[in-house]
PyMOL Python script that loads the backbone (N, CA, C, O; Angstrom):
from pymol import cmd

cmd.read_pdbstr("""\
ATOM      1  N   MET A   1      16.237   1.924   1.402  1.00  0.00           N
ATOM      2  CA  MET A   1      14.957   2.045   0.747  1.00  0.00           C
ATOM      3  C   MET A   1      13.930   1.091   1.351  1.00  0.00           C
ATOM      4  O   MET A   1      12.734   1.379   1.353  1.00  0.00           O
ATOM      5  N   ALA A   2      14.394  -0.028   1.854  1.00  0.00           N
ATOM      6  CA  ALA A   2      13.453  -1.001   2.420  1.00  0.00           C
ATOM      7  C   ALA A   2      12.711  -0.416   3.618  1.00  0.00           C
ATOM      8  O   ALA A   2      11.511  -0.640   3.774  1.00  0.00           O
ATOM      9  N   ARG A   3      13.421   0.336   4.467  1.00  0.00           N
ATOM     10  CA  ARG A   3      12.761   0.934   5.638  1.00  0.00           C
ATOM     11  C   ARG A   3      11.775   2.012   5.223  1.00  0.00           C
ATOM     12  O   ARG A   3      10.679   2.101   5.777  1.00  0.00           O
ATOM     13  N   VAL A   4      12.157   2.830   4.252  1.00  0.00           N
ATOM     14  CA  VAL A   4      11.250   3.879   3.768  1.00  0.00           C
ATOM     15  C   VAL A   4      10.020   3.240   3.139  1.00  0.00           C
ATOM     16  O   VAL A   4       8.896   3.685   3.373  1.00  0.00           O
ATOM     17  N   ASN A   5      10.232   2.193   2.337  1.00  0.00           N
ATOM     18  CA  ASN A   5       9.121   1.492   1.702  1.00  0.00           C
ATOM     19  C   ASN A   5       8.186   0.888   2.742  1.00  0.00           C
ATOM     20  O   ASN A   5       6.965   0.981   2.613  1.00  0.00           O
ATOM     21  N   ALA A   6       8.755   0.275   3.767  1.00  0.00           N
ATOM     22  CA  ALA A   6       7.924  -0.328   4.816  1.00  0.00           C
ATOM     23  C   ALA A   6       7.096   0.740   5.528  1.00  0.00           C
ATOM     24  O   ALA A   6       5.920   0.525   5.823  1.00  0.00           O
ATOM     25  N   ALA A   7       7.708   1.890   5.802  1.00  0.00           N
ATOM     26  CA  ALA A   7       6.984   2.979   6.466  1.00  0.00           C
ATOM     27  C   ALA A   7       5.877   3.520   5.569  1.00  0.00           C
ATOM     28  O   ALA A   7       4.778   3.806   6.043  1.00  0.00           O
ATOM     29  N   ALA A   8       6.161   3.660   4.282  1.00  0.00           N
ATOM     30  CA  ALA A   8       5.147   4.148   3.338  1.00  0.00           C
ATOM     31  C   ALA A   8       3.991   3.158   3.234  1.00  0.00           C
ATOM     32  O   ALA A   8       2.828   3.562   3.238  1.00  0.00           O
ATOM     33  N   ASN A   9       4.299   1.878   3.141  1.00  0.00           N
ATOM     34  CA  ASN A   9       3.246   0.859   3.077  1.00  0.00           C
ATOM     35  C   ASN A   9       2.381   0.892   4.334  1.00  0.00           C
ATOM     36  O   ASN A   9       1.158   0.765   4.262  1.00  0.00           O
ATOM     37  N   GLU A  10       3.030   1.063   5.485  1.00  0.00           N
ATOM     38  CA  GLU A  10       2.283   1.123   6.741  1.00  0.00           C
ATOM     39  C   GLU A  10       1.374   2.355   6.762  1.00  0.00           C
ATOM     40  O   GLU A  10       0.218   2.275   7.179  1.00  0.00           O
ATOM     41  N   ALA A  11       1.906   3.486   6.312  1.00  0.00           N
ATOM     42  CA  ALA A  11       1.122   4.728   6.323  1.00  0.00           C
ATOM     43  C   ALA A  11      -0.104   4.620   5.431  1.00  0.00           C
ATOM     44  O   ALA A  11      -1.201   4.998   5.844  1.00  0.00           O
ATOM     45  N   VAL A  12       0.062   4.113   4.219  1.00  0.00           N
ATOM     46  CA  VAL A  12      -1.084   4.057   3.305  1.00  0.00           C
ATOM     47  C   VAL A  12      -2.054   2.932   3.652  1.00  0.00           C
ATOM     48  O   VAL A  12      -3.123   2.822   3.051  1.00  0.00           O
ATOM     49  N   SER A  13      -1.687   2.105   4.609  1.00  0.00           N
ATOM     50  CA  SER A  13      -2.621   1.087   5.089  1.00  0.00           C
ATOM     51  C   SER A  13      -3.591   1.659   6.119  1.00  0.00           C
ATOM     52  O   SER A  13      -4.616   1.048   6.421  1.00  0.00           O
ATOM     53  N   ASP A  14      -3.264   2.830   6.654  1.00  0.00           N
ATOM     54  CA  ASP A  14      -4.118   3.493   7.646  1.00  0.00           C
ATOM     55  C   ASP A  14      -5.325   4.097   6.933  1.00  0.00           C
ATOM     56  O   ASP A  14      -5.154   4.907   6.022  1.00  0.00           O
ATOM     57  N   PRO A  15      -6.546   3.719   7.328  1.00  0.00           N
ATOM     58  CA  PRO A  15      -7.752   4.232   6.659  1.00  0.00           C
ATOM     59  C   PRO A  15      -7.844   5.758   6.648  1.00  0.00           C
ATOM     60  O   PRO A  15      -8.320   6.342   5.674  1.00  0.00           O
ATOM     61  N   GLU A  16      -7.398   6.401   7.713  1.00  0.00           N
ATOM     62  CA  GLU A  16      -7.445   7.868   7.771  1.00  0.00           C
ATOM     63  C   GLU A  16      -6.504   8.487   6.733  1.00  0.00           C
ATOM     64  O   GLU A  16      -6.860   9.454   6.060  1.00  0.00           O
ATOM     65  N   VAL A  17      -5.317   7.926   6.612  1.00  0.00           N
ATOM     66  CA  VAL A  17      -4.353   8.416   5.620  1.00  0.00           C
ATOM     67  C   VAL A  17      -4.895   8.180   4.214  1.00  0.00           C
ATOM     68  O   VAL A  17      -4.820   9.064   3.360  1.00  0.00           O
ATOM     69  N   ARG A  18      -5.438   6.991   3.974  1.00  0.00           N
ATOM     70  CA  ARG A  18      -5.998   6.673   2.653  1.00  0.00           C
ATOM     71  C   ARG A  18      -7.117   7.652   2.295  1.00  0.00           C
ATOM     72  O   ARG A  18      -7.207   8.104   1.153  1.00  0.00           O
ATOM     73  N   ASP A  19      -7.968   7.978   3.269  1.00  0.00           N
ATOM     74  CA  ASP A  19      -9.064   8.911   3.036  1.00  0.00           C
ATOM     75  C   ASP A  19      -8.536  10.297   2.684  1.00  0.00           C
ATOM     76  O   ASP A  19      -9.017  10.928   1.742  1.00  0.00           O
ATOM     77  N   LYS A  20      -7.549  10.769   3.437  1.00  0.00           N
ATOM     78  CA  LYS A  20      -6.975  12.095   3.166  1.00  0.00           C
ATOM     79  C   LYS A  20      -6.323  12.136   1.788  1.00  0.00           C
ATOM     80  O   LYS A  20      -6.489  13.107   1.050  1.00  0.00           O
ATOM     81  N   LEU A  21      -5.588  11.094   1.442  1.00  0.00           N
ATOM     82  CA  LEU A  21      -4.952  11.045   0.127  1.00  0.00           C
ATOM     83  C   LEU A  21      -6.000  11.019  -0.982  1.00  0.00           C
ATOM     84  O   LEU A  21      -5.850  11.689  -2.004  1.00  0.00           O
ATOM     85  N   SER A  22      -7.045  10.253  -0.779  1.00  0.00           N
ATOM     86  CA  SER A  22      -8.117  10.171  -1.780  1.00  0.00           C
ATOM     87  C   SER A  22      -8.772  11.528  -2.002  1.00  0.00           C
ATOM     88  O   SER A  22      -9.096  11.888  -3.134  1.00  0.00           O
ATOM     89  N   ARG A  23      -8.968  12.286  -0.912  1.00  0.00           N
ATOM     90  CA  ARG A  23      -9.568  13.618  -1.048  1.00  0.00           C
ATOM     91  C   ARG A  23      -8.653  14.572  -1.806  1.00  0.00           C
ATOM     92  O   ARG A  23      -9.119  15.564  -2.368  1.00  0.00           O
ATOM     93  N   LEU A  24      -7.359  14.279  -1.823  1.00  0.00           N
ATOM     94  CA  LEU A  24      -6.408  15.094  -2.577  1.00  0.00           C
ATOM     95  C   LEU A  24      -6.252  14.599  -4.017  1.00  0.00           C
ATOM     96  O   LEU A  24      -5.478  15.161  -4.792  1.00  0.00           O
ATOM     97  N   GLY A  25      -6.987  13.553  -4.365  1.00  0.00           N
ATOM     98  CA  GLY A  25      -6.906  13.005  -5.713  1.00  0.00           C
ATOM     99  C   GLY A  25      -5.749  12.045  -5.908  1.00  0.00           C
ATOM    100  O   GLY A  25      -5.356  11.758  -7.038  1.00  0.00           O
ATOM    101  N   ILE A  26      -5.205  11.549  -4.809  1.00  0.00           N
ATOM    102  CA  ILE A  26      -4.067  10.633  -4.864  1.00  0.00           C
ATOM    103  C   ILE A  26      -4.565   9.221  -4.583  1.00  0.00           C
ATOM    104  O   ILE A  26      -5.271   8.985  -3.602  1.00  0.00           O
ATOM    105  N   THR A  27      -4.195   8.292  -5.446  1.00  0.00           N
ATOM    106  CA  THR A  27      -4.546   6.895  -5.233  1.00  0.00           C
ATOM    107  C   THR A  27      -3.385   6.216  -4.524  1.00  0.00           C
ATOM    108  O   THR A  27      -2.341   5.975  -5.132  1.00  0.00           O
ATOM    109  N   PRO A  28      -3.557   5.903  -3.233  1.00  0.00           N
ATOM    110  CA  PRO A  28      -2.461   5.280  -2.502  1.00  0.00           C
ATOM    111  C   PRO A  28      -2.179   3.874  -3.020  1.00  0.00           C
ATOM    112  O   PRO A  28      -3.092   3.129  -3.375  1.00  0.00           O
ATOM    113  N   ALA A  29      -0.905   3.535  -3.055  1.00  0.00           N
ATOM    114  CA  ALA A  29      -0.509   2.209  -3.520  1.00  0.00           C
ATOM    115  C   ALA A  29       0.633   1.699  -2.659  1.00  0.00           C
ATOM    116  O   ALA A  29       1.431   2.481  -2.141  1.00  0.00           O
ATOM    117  N   THR A  30       0.704   0.406  -2.511  1.00  0.00           N
ATOM    118  CA  THR A  30       1.812  -0.217  -1.799  1.00  0.00           C
ATOM    119  C   THR A  30       2.625  -1.012  -2.809  1.00  0.00           C
ATOM    120  O   THR A  30       2.163  -1.298  -3.913  1.00  0.00           O
ATOM    121  N   GLY A  31       3.830  -1.361  -2.415  1.00  0.00           N
ATOM    122  CA  GLY A  31       4.673  -2.130  -3.318  1.00  0.00           C
ATOM    123  C   GLY A  31       5.885  -2.672  -2.585  1.00  0.00           C
ATOM    124  O   GLY A  31       6.021  -2.529  -1.369  1.00  0.00           O
ATOM    125  N   THR A  32       6.749  -3.290  -3.346  1.00  0.00           N
ATOM    126  CA  THR A  32       7.968  -3.877  -2.803  1.00  0.00           C
ATOM    127  C   THR A  32       9.065  -2.815  -2.732  1.00  0.00           C
ATOM    128  O   THR A  32       8.953  -1.766  -3.366  1.00  0.00           O
ATOM    129  N   PRO A  33      10.130  -3.082  -1.961  1.00  0.00           N
ATOM    130  CA  PRO A  33      11.257  -2.151  -1.948  1.00  0.00           C
ATOM    131  C   PRO A  33      11.838  -1.932  -3.350  1.00  0.00           C
ATOM    132  O   PRO A  33      12.246  -0.818  -3.679  1.00  0.00           O
ATOM    133  N   ALA A  34      11.879  -2.972  -4.167  1.00  0.00           N
ATOM    134  CA  ALA A  34      12.403  -2.825  -5.532  1.00  0.00           C
ATOM    135  C   ALA A  34      11.517  -1.899  -6.356  1.00  0.00           C
ATOM    136  O   ALA A  34      12.019  -1.066  -7.111  1.00  0.00           O
ATOM    137  N   HIS A  35      10.211  -2.040  -6.215  1.00  0.00           N
ATOM    138  CA  HIS A  35       9.277  -1.174  -6.932  1.00  0.00           C
ATOM    139  C   HIS A  35       9.451   0.270  -6.480  1.00  0.00           C
ATOM    140  O   HIS A  35       9.465   1.182  -7.306  1.00  0.00           O
ATOM    141  N   PHE A  36       9.582   0.482  -5.172  1.00  0.00           N
ATOM    142  CA  PHE A  36       9.756   1.828  -4.631  1.00  0.00           C
ATOM    143  C   PHE A  36      11.057   2.447  -5.135  1.00  0.00           C
ATOM    144  O   PHE A  36      11.080   3.616  -5.520  1.00  0.00           O
ATOM    145  N   THR A  37      12.139   1.668  -5.136  1.00  0.00           N
ATOM    146  CA  THR A  37      13.427   2.154  -5.629  1.00  0.00           C
ATOM    147  C   THR A  37      13.329   2.549  -7.093  1.00  0.00           C
ATOM    148  O   THR A  37      13.858   3.586  -7.491  1.00  0.00           O
ATOM    149  N   ALA A  38      12.659   1.737  -7.898  1.00  0.00           N
ATOM    150  CA  ALA A  38      12.484   2.046  -9.322  1.00  0.00           C
ATOM    151  C   ALA A  38      11.654   3.310  -9.505  1.00  0.00           C
ATOM    152  O   ALA A  38      11.951   4.124 -10.379  1.00  0.00           O
ATOM    153  N   MET A  39      10.617   3.482  -8.690  1.00  0.00           N
ATOM    154  CA  MET A  39       9.765   4.665  -8.788  1.00  0.00           C
ATOM    155  C   MET A  39      10.554   5.928  -8.451  1.00  0.00           C
ATOM    156  O   MET A  39      10.416   6.948  -9.127  1.00  0.00           O
ATOM    157  N   VAL A  40      11.380   5.862  -7.406  1.00  0.00           N
ATOM    158  CA  VAL A  40      12.201   7.012  -7.026  1.00  0.00           C
ATOM    159  C   VAL A  40      13.186   7.341  -8.147  1.00  0.00           C
ATOM    160  O   VAL A  40      13.373   8.511  -8.479  1.00  0.00           O
ATOM    161  N   ALA A  41      13.814   6.329  -8.729  1.00  0.00           N
ATOM    162  CA  ALA A  41      14.760   6.553  -9.824  1.00  0.00           C
ATOM    163  C   ALA A  41      14.065   7.170 -11.032  1.00  0.00           C
ATOM    164  O   ALA A  41      14.613   8.066 -11.675  1.00  0.00           O
ATOM    165  N   GLN A  42      12.871   6.701 -11.342  1.00  0.00           N
ATOM    166  CA  GLN A  42      12.108   7.237 -12.470  1.00  0.00           C
ATOM    167  C   GLN A  42      11.737   8.702 -12.223  1.00  0.00           C
ATOM    168  O   GLN A  42      11.865   9.535 -13.120  1.00  0.00           O
ATOM    169  N   ASP A  43      11.283   9.011 -11.019  1.00  0.00           N
ATOM    170  CA  ASP A  43      10.941  10.396 -10.686  1.00  0.00           C
ATOM    171  C   ASP A  43      12.173  11.294 -10.745  1.00  0.00           C
ATOM    172  O   ASP A  43      12.099  12.416 -11.246  1.00  0.00           O
ATOM    173  N   ALA A  44      13.305  10.808 -10.237  1.00  0.00           N
ATOM    174  CA  ALA A  44      14.534  11.599 -10.260  1.00  0.00           C
ATOM    175  C   ALA A  44      14.954  11.898 -11.695  1.00  0.00           C
ATOM    176  O   ALA A  44      15.362  13.018 -12.000  1.00  0.00           O
ATOM    177  N   ALA A  45      14.856  10.909 -12.572  1.00  0.00           N
ATOM    178  CA  ALA A  45      15.213  11.117 -13.980  1.00  0.00           C
ATOM    179  C   ALA A  45      14.283  12.127 -14.636  1.00  0.00           C
ATOM    180  O   ALA A  45      14.730  12.973 -15.411  1.00  0.00           O
ATOM    181  N   LYS A  46      12.994  12.044 -14.333  1.00  0.00           N
ATOM    182  CA  LYS A  46      12.017  12.978 -14.901  1.00  0.00           C
ATOM    183  C   LYS A  46      12.337  14.402 -14.476  1.00  0.00           C
ATOM    184  O   LYS A  46      12.370  15.311 -15.305  1.00  0.00           O
ATOM    185  N   TRP A  47      12.573  14.595 -13.183  1.00  0.00           N
ATOM    186  CA  TRP A  47      12.843  15.948 -12.688  1.00  0.00           C
ATOM    187  C   TRP A  47      14.202  16.457 -13.141  1.00  0.00           C
ATOM    188  O   TRP A  47      14.360  17.656 -13.369  1.00  0.00           O
ATOM    189  N   LYS A  48      15.184  15.576 -13.278  1.00  0.00           N
ATOM    190  CA  LYS A  48      16.500  15.992 -13.784  1.00  0.00           C
ATOM    191  C   LYS A  48      16.353  16.555 -15.186  1.00  0.00           C
ATOM    192  O   LYS A  48      16.947  17.583 -15.512  1.00  0.00           O
ATOM    193  N   LYS A  49      15.563  15.884 -16.018  1.00  0.00           N
ATOM    194  CA  LYS A  49      15.341  16.344 -17.388  1.00  0.00           C
ATOM    195  C   LYS A  49      14.670  17.720 -17.384  1.00  0.00           C
ATOM    196  O   LYS A  49      15.088  18.616 -18.117  1.00  0.00           O
ATOM    197  N   ILE A  50      13.648  17.886 -16.573  1.00  0.00           N
ATOM    198  CA  ILE A  50      12.936  19.168 -16.509  1.00  0.00           C
ATOM    199  C   ILE A  50      13.871  20.272 -16.033  1.00  0.00           C
ATOM    200  O   ILE A  50      13.894  21.359 -16.612  1.00  0.00           O
ATOM    201  N   ILE A  51      14.638  20.003 -14.988  1.00  0.00           N
ATOM    202  CA  ILE A  51      15.558  20.999 -14.436  1.00  0.00           C
ATOM    203  C   ILE A  51      16.624  21.373 -15.456  1.00  0.00           C
ATOM    204  O   ILE A  51      16.959  22.548 -15.606  1.00  0.00           O
ATOM    205  N   THR A  52      17.154  20.385 -16.154  1.00  0.00           N
ATOM    206  CA  THR A  52      18.181  20.643 -17.161  1.00  0.00           C
ATOM    207  C   THR A  52      17.618  21.430 -18.335  1.00  0.00           C
ATOM    208  O   THR A  52      18.221  22.412 -18.767  1.00  0.00           O
ATOM    209  N   GLU A  53      16.475  21.011 -18.854  1.00  0.00           N
ATOM    210  CA  GLU A  53      15.875  21.692 -20.006  1.00  0.00           C
ATOM    211  C   GLU A  53      15.517  23.142 -19.697  1.00  0.00           C
ATOM    212  O   GLU A  53      15.651  24.016 -20.554  1.00  0.00           O
ATOM    213  N   ARG A  54      15.070  23.391 -18.490  1.00  0.00           N
ATOM    214  CA  ARG A  54      14.628  24.745 -18.131  1.00  0.00           C
ATOM    215  C   ARG A  54      15.726  25.558 -17.457  1.00  0.00           C
ATOM    216  O   ARG A  54      15.514  26.697 -17.040  1.00  0.00           O
ATOM    217  N   LYS A  55      16.914  24.941 -17.361  1.00  0.00           N
ATOM    218  CA  LYS A  55      18.086  25.599 -16.775  1.00  0.00           C
ATOM    219  C   LYS A  55      17.786  26.168 -15.389  1.00  0.00           C
ATOM    220  O   LYS A  55      18.141  27.303 -15.072  1.00  0.00           O
ATOM    221  N   ILE A  56      17.133  25.364 -14.588  1.00  0.00           N
ATOM    222  CA  ILE A  56      16.781  25.763 -13.231  1.00  0.00           C
ATOM    223  C   ILE A  56      18.005  25.565 -12.334  1.00  0.00           C
ATOM    224  O   ILE A  56      18.648  24.516 -12.365  1.00  0.00           O
ATOM    225  N   ILE A  57      18.311  26.584 -11.541  1.00  0.00           N
ATOM    226  CA  ILE A  57      19.420  26.486 -10.595  1.00  0.00           C
ATOM    227  C   ILE A  57      18.920  26.877  -9.208  1.00  0.00           C
ATOM    228  O   ILE A  57      17.952  27.624  -9.068  1.00  0.00           O
ATOM    229  N   SER A  58      19.591  26.363  -8.202  1.00  0.00           N
ATOM    230  CA  SER A  58      19.219  26.728  -6.832  1.00  0.00           C
ATOM    231  C   SER A  58      20.005  27.961  -6.411  1.00  0.00           C
ATOM    232  O   SER A  58      21.104  28.216  -6.903  1.00  0.00           O
ATOM    233  N   ASP A  59      19.434  28.699  -5.515  1.00  0.00           N
ATOM    234  CA  ASP A  59      20.109  29.908  -5.023  1.00  0.00           C
ATOM    235  C   ASP A  59      21.145  29.584  -3.988  1.00  0.00           C
ATOM    236  O   ASP A  59      21.805  30.486  -3.471  1.00  0.00           O
TER     237      ASP A  59
END
""", "prot")
cmd.dss("prot")
cmd.show_as("cartoon", "prot")
cmd.util.cbc("prot")
cmd.orient("prot")
């Protein structure tokens, strides 16, 4: 996760990337590897709940 976090932080530090994200309504943010890991875990839990509740299966 540390390498992915470092790459993400580097990407959102690029003014061109920040501009493109802003035009999409996304507020770019940087953080620590621990913060990134927690965010991924939180997103995974959210989507797991949605997939389970809606009984979504892959083909």
